[in-house]
GUVOTI-14734 format. One record per residue (C-alpha): residue number from 1; y, x, z. Coordinates in steps of 0.001 Angstrom, whole numbers, m for minus. Layout:
REM residues N
+-----+---------+---------+---------+
| pos |       Y |       X |       Z |
+-----+---------+---------+---------+
| NUM |       Y |       X |       Z |
...
+-----+---------+---------+---------+
REM end
This chain:
REM residues 113
+-----+---------+---------+---------+
| pos |       Y |       X |       Z |
+-----+---------+---------+---------+
|   1 |   28463 |  m21650 |   10601 |
|   2 |   27630 |  m18485 |   12774 |
|   3 |   24047 |  m19480 |   12745 |
|   4 |   23986 |  m19745 |    9080 |
|   5 |   25583 |  m16391 |    8687 |
|   6 |   23191 |  m14838 |   11012 |
|   7 |   20055 |  m16372 |    9327 |
|   8 |   21539 |  m14938 |    5967 |
|   9 |   21872 |  m11533 |    7219 |
|  10 |   18397 |  m11631 |    8593 |
|  11 |   16853 |  m13135 |    5579 |
|  12 |   18669 |  m10842 |    3200 |
|  13 |   17324 |   m7646 |    5113 |
|  14 |   13696 |   m8799 |    4973 |
|  15 |   11582 |   m7305 |    2287 |
|  16 |   10747 |   m9399 |    m756 |
|  17 |    7072 |   m9990 |    m892 |
|  18 |    5569 |  m10011 |   m4325 |
|  19 |    2093 |  m11220 |   m5430 |
|  20 |    m437 |   m8480 |   m5990 |
|  21 |    m901 |   m7431 |   m9668 |
|  22 |   m3082 |   m4507 |  m10456 |
|  23 |   m1195 |   m3354 |  m13394 |
|  24 |    2217 |   m3206 |  m11282 |
|  25 |     159 |   m1558 |   m8429 |
|  26 |    m641 |    1374 |  m10706 |
|  27 |    2735 |    1733 |  m12168 |
|  28 |    4449 |    5009 |  m11268 |
|  29 |    8015 |    5631 |  m10741 |
|  30 |    9822 |    8734 |  m10315 |
|  31 |    8338 |   11978 |   m8572 |
|  32 |    4819 |   10215 |   m8372 |
|  33 |    6258 |    7152 |   m6311 |
|  34 |    5060 |    3605 |   m6748 |
|  35 |    7823 |    1369 |   m7023 |
|  36 |    5882 |   m2019 |   m6549 |
|  37 |    3395 |   m1260 |   m3940 |
|  38 |    5611 |   m1756 |    m854 |
|  39 |    6298 |   m5436 |   m1969 |
|  40 |    2969 |   m6038 |   m2765 |
|  41 |     790 |   m4637 |     m67 |
|  42 |    1005 |   m7404 |    2345 |
|  43 |    m241 |  m10162 |    m189 |
|  44 |   m2881 |   m7765 |   m1027 |
|  45 |   m4401 |   m7580 |    2365 |
|  46 |   m3671 |  m11327 |    3286 |
|  47 |   m5056 |  m12941 |     m86 |
|  48 |   m7455 |  m10528 |   m1512 |
|  49 |  m10738 |   m9519 |    m135 |
|  50 |  m11134 |   m5822 |     320 |
|  51 |  m13903 |   m5565 |    2894 |
|  52 |  m17186 |   m5635 |     912 |
|  53 |  m15806 |   m4262 |   m2183 |
|  54 |  m17895 |   m1422 |   m3740 |
|  55 |  m16328 |    1877 |   m4797 |
|  56 |  m16452 |     716 |   m8448 |
|  57 |  m14777 |   m2652 |   m7614 |
|  58 |  m12114 |    m796 |   m5650 |
|  59 |  m11162 |    1396 |   m8314 |
|  60 |  m11055 |   m1519 |  m10932 |
|  61 |   m8835 |   m3296 |   m8656 |
|  62 |   m6454 |    m567 |   m7115 |
|  63 |   m6956 |    2309 |   m9373 |
|  64 |   m7659 |    6032 |   m8166 |
|  65 |   m6707 |    6769 |   m4779 |
|  66 |   m3954 |    9299 |   m3718 |
|  67 |   m6727 |   11391 |   m1885 |
|  68 |  m10011 |   12656 |   m2487 |
|  69 |  m12919 |   14268 |    m465 |
|  70 |  m11961 |   12966 |    3064 |
|  71 |  m14692 |   13918 |    5548 |
|  72 |  m14238 |   10419 |    7303 |
|  73 |  m14884 |    8566 |    4114 |
|  74 |  m11286 |    7034 |    3908 |
|  75 |   m9634 |    6451 |     711 |
|  76 |   m6017 |    6326 |     982 |
|  77 |   m3491 |    4664 |   m1439 |
|  78 |     168 |    5792 |   m1141 |
|  79 |    2398 |    2790 |    m567 |
|  80 |    5876 |    4609 |      23 |
|  81 |    6849 |    8115 |     915 |
|  82 |   10535 |    8882 |    1870 |
|  83 |   12128 |   12337 |    1640 |
|  84 |   15507 |   13827 |    3062 |
|  85 |   17278 |   16731 |    1630 |
|  86 |   14116 |   18896 |     826 |
|  87 |   10422 |   18632 |    m866 |
|  88 |    8869 |   17820 |    2439 |
|  89 |    8306 |   13975 |    3129 |
|  90 |    9579 |   12699 |    6492 |
|  91 |    7665 |    9606 |    6454 |
|  92 |    5587 |    7079 |    4613 |
|  93 |    3086 |    4239 |    4437 |
|  94 |    m477 |    4481 |    3185 |
|  95 |   m3321 |    1747 |    2756 |
|  96 |   m6477 |    3344 |    4078 |
|  97 |   m9675 |    2018 |    3222 |
|  98 |  m12879 |    3227 |    5009 |
|  99 |  m16207 |    3322 |    2941 |
| 100 |  m19671 |    2936 |    4498 |
| 101 |  m22609 |    5073 |    3550 |
| 102 |  m23375 |    2668 |     829 |
| 103 |  m19971 |    3152 |    m817 |
| 104 |  m18548 |    m335 |     349 |
| 105 |  m15268 |   m1054 |    2041 |
| 106 |  m16060 |   m1530 |    5790 |
| 107 |  m12458 |   m1672 |    6932 |
| 108 |   m8826 |   m1034 |    6148 |
| 109 |   m5467 |    m628 |    7662 |
| 110 |   m1831 |      62 |    6868 |
| 111 |    m720 |    3406 |    8333 |
| 112 |    2806 |    4485 |    8854 |
| 113 |    3588 |    8297 |    9603 |
+-----+---------+---------+---------+
REM end
């Protein structure tokens, strides 16, 4: 009984993974948030080919990035951003995709800050 209770607690605290859906990925919530990205990002990076996508294919799949004009060629998609009592974010998570000189995705990572 004790083991079942511990399993239930641990299982209940883990985040629910959802299959990637480009329409839900682009859906916005309150204050520019993206309510479905946190649940979809693991499926996206595990089951969908990101490396090798052209810039146009990336926009077709993920929509517009959250940033523009990064000097290092990185496009960032905001996953989640948390705030405390003021307007400054205290931590967050992004999907960072690096484009090569030919505008093709060469690498990606999930960054927490």
